[in-house]
N, C-alpha and C positions, 0 to 999 in steps of 0.2 A: 510423244504423248502418248500419256500411258492408258489401258484399254477404258479403264474405266471413265477418264475424262473426256478420250473419244467419245464413248456413248453418251454423256452430256452433253457435249457439243452436239452432235447428233438430233438429240431431243429437241433443245433451244431451237439449232435451225429447221426442225421440222415445223416448229410451234407459229415461224414467223413465214412459212413456206407459201404464202398466198397473196405475199406482197410484191408488187410490181415496182420497179424504179427506173424513172426516165430521166436519162442523162442530161439531154440537152434542156430540159424546161423544167430539171430539178422538182418533178414530180411524181407523189406514191399512188398508188394503187390498191386497190383489193377488191378482186373481183371487177373489176369496172369503173369501179366509186373510188373518186378522186378523196384523198386525205389531207389536212392539214398539216405541217410538216414543224417540227417543234420550233425552228426559227420563228415562223411567224406566229406563235404561240407566244411567245418570249417577245416578242415585238408588241404584244397587248399591256404590257408594263414600262412603258416608258413612251414618250414624246418622238413624234416622227422628226426627225430632224429638216428645219427649213431651209432647203441648200438654197436656192432662191434668192430669198432676203439676206440670208446671213454672207453669200458670196456677194453680195451687193454693200456692206459694210465693207467686209474687206477691203473688196476693190476700191473702193473711197478711201481706204485709210491705207493702202500701199500707191495710190496713183496710178493703178493702172484697170482695164476693163473689166467687167465683170465673166464676159465670156472668157479672159484668161485664166482667172479665177477659177471657173469651173473645170476648163481644161487641165489644169493642175492637180486638181481635185480627182477628175477621172481618171489621171494618170495615175495616182499614186492607187486609185483604186483597183486597179486592171493591175498594177505591179504587184500588190499584197496579194489578191486572186492568184496569182501564175505563182508566186511564190508558196502560196498555202498552197494550191494542188500540187504542185513539183515535191515539194518534203513532203506531203503526206503519203503520195504516192510510194517516193522512199520509205519511207517506215514501214508501209503498210507491206512492203516486199521484204524489208530489214527481220521484221517481225518473225517469220519462219526462215528466211533466209540468211544466218548473218556470216556469208562469206561474200554476199553480192558486195561488188565492188559501187564504188563510190563517184558515179557516175553522171554527177551533175554538179559540176564545177560549179557553175553561179553561185551554188548555195552551200556554198561545203560545210559552212561553218555550221550551219542547219543540223548539215547531214550527223556531223561530225557530235553533235548535241544527240542526236539519236541513238548514234554507237553509245556515248557515255551513258545515257540513259539505263541500254537494255545492260548493259556492264556491269551497273550498280544496283541490280536487281540481286536479292539475294537467291539461292536457289530452288525454296520451295515453292516462291513465287514464279509462275510459267504462262507464256504464250497458250491464251485458247482460241481466240476470234479476233479476226482483225475485218472493219468495216462491217460490223453487225448492223445488218437492216431491219427496227423492228416497228411494229405500232400496234397501237390499241383500235380495236372495231367500236367499244364502248364510246369512244372521246374522238372518233374520227380524226387519228392522232399517230401522228410517224416522225422517226428520226435516226440516225446511222451513228453508231458509237465506235469510235477509231480503234478501238484497244479493248477489247478482255481477256482479262488477266485471271489466272485461279490459284490461290492461295492450295495449296500441299496441308498443310500443316490444320489452318482453320474449315476446310473445307467448303469455300466458299469462293464466288466470283469477287473481281474487281473493276470498277469501270474507269478508263481511263483516255482522257483528250490531248491531244497535242495543239498546242497554242502557238503561233510566232509573231504574236504581236508587238509591236515595239515600248506600247506600254499598257500595261492590266490594269492599273489602278487610276488611268486618266479621268478627271471628274468637273464638273464645271460648278465652282460656287455651293458644293456640298448636296446637291440635287438629287433625290434620292426616286428611288424606282414608285410606281404603284402599288398598289394593296394589290395581294395582300404580301407585297416585301417591300412595302413601306419602312421597315427599317433600317435598308441595306442602299448605301449609295449608287448611285447610276455610274456604273461602270464596267468596263467589259469582262472584269473579274465574278460581278455579281450576277452579272447575265449568264454567265459558263456555268455557276453553281447554280442558278436554274434550270440551265442546260441537261448538266448532269443526272439532276435531280429525277427531271423529264425520262429520263435515257433508264432510269432508277427504277421509275414506276414499270417502266414498256417491258423491262425484261421480267420484272419478279413476277410477271404474268406465268413466266413458265413454270413456276414453282422453284426455281433455286434461287439463292440468297446471296444478294449485294452487299459485300464487307464494307468497302469502302468506295469513294469518287473522289477521283485524282486529277489536277490537271496537271499538266507537264506544257510547263514555258519552255520552249527552245529558244536559244540565243544565238546569235550570228558569230560569236565569238567560238564558238563547239560548248559551252556550258548549258546548264539548265537549272530548273528550280522546281519544285515537286509542291505541289500545295493540297492537299486532304481536305475537303470540302464538306460542309456539313450535310446534312441528310434533311431536304425540303421537302421529301413526297408528301408527306401528311398535307402540308400547305397548297400543295399541286393538284393532289388527286379533291380537296376540298374544292378548288378555286374551279378547277374541271366539272365537278358534280353540279355545283351552282351557275356554271355557264351553261349548262347542257340541258338542268333545268327550266331555266329562263330562257334558253329556246325552243323549246318544247312547251313550254305555258303561252305563246304567242300565236302557236296552232298556224295552220296555213292559210296563207292568203286569202283572202274573198273577192272574188274577181263578179264584179255588177256588168 
């Protein structure tokens, strides 16, 4: 890393140095005040899954109990979370240590995909920050970006995130996200597009420019796909501003 990039990275980290993160509860705080997460904000744009009701339908169709269906779903969720954690941990380490051994054989294909991604980058795009935790005090919002890259030619930063989903485009009956993203199908990719634009907004508070937002879809066979996502920051900022104004207009609760 050049001295110039080191200075930029130092300023970026300094900008967010009041942010605290509690790993066990996955909560963000600034000066003792808890902030909303990017994921909780994104959940406002789609209906929550009625787990109990749908599990009942699935159980009846398959001829098993609802409890068995719920157990299957819990096991799949826990496995996906474990996989994501292990793969992201390797990716964070490998970003700055290319000699790191692939010591997670249970997910070796995903590790190969990470290695292949980094090998594919041109020499003018270099790693800058891993797992950057950012926040906006104005909007009471925080989130963590997996990867911040720096483009030495264009003199700007790139936000990237690893994803290990089986299917990034799974959608039910052409259902759309809620406004202001109601032109987008409700699928993991659409949610990730919003996620990266939230990170984009949080990052650019530092005064440094984001050039691109990239989803890195890691595959079990060691391959990967890159998706350059559109800039949705204007919609994000308008939504957050409107929500803050609505919240403020309600005023404090009156207790009789």
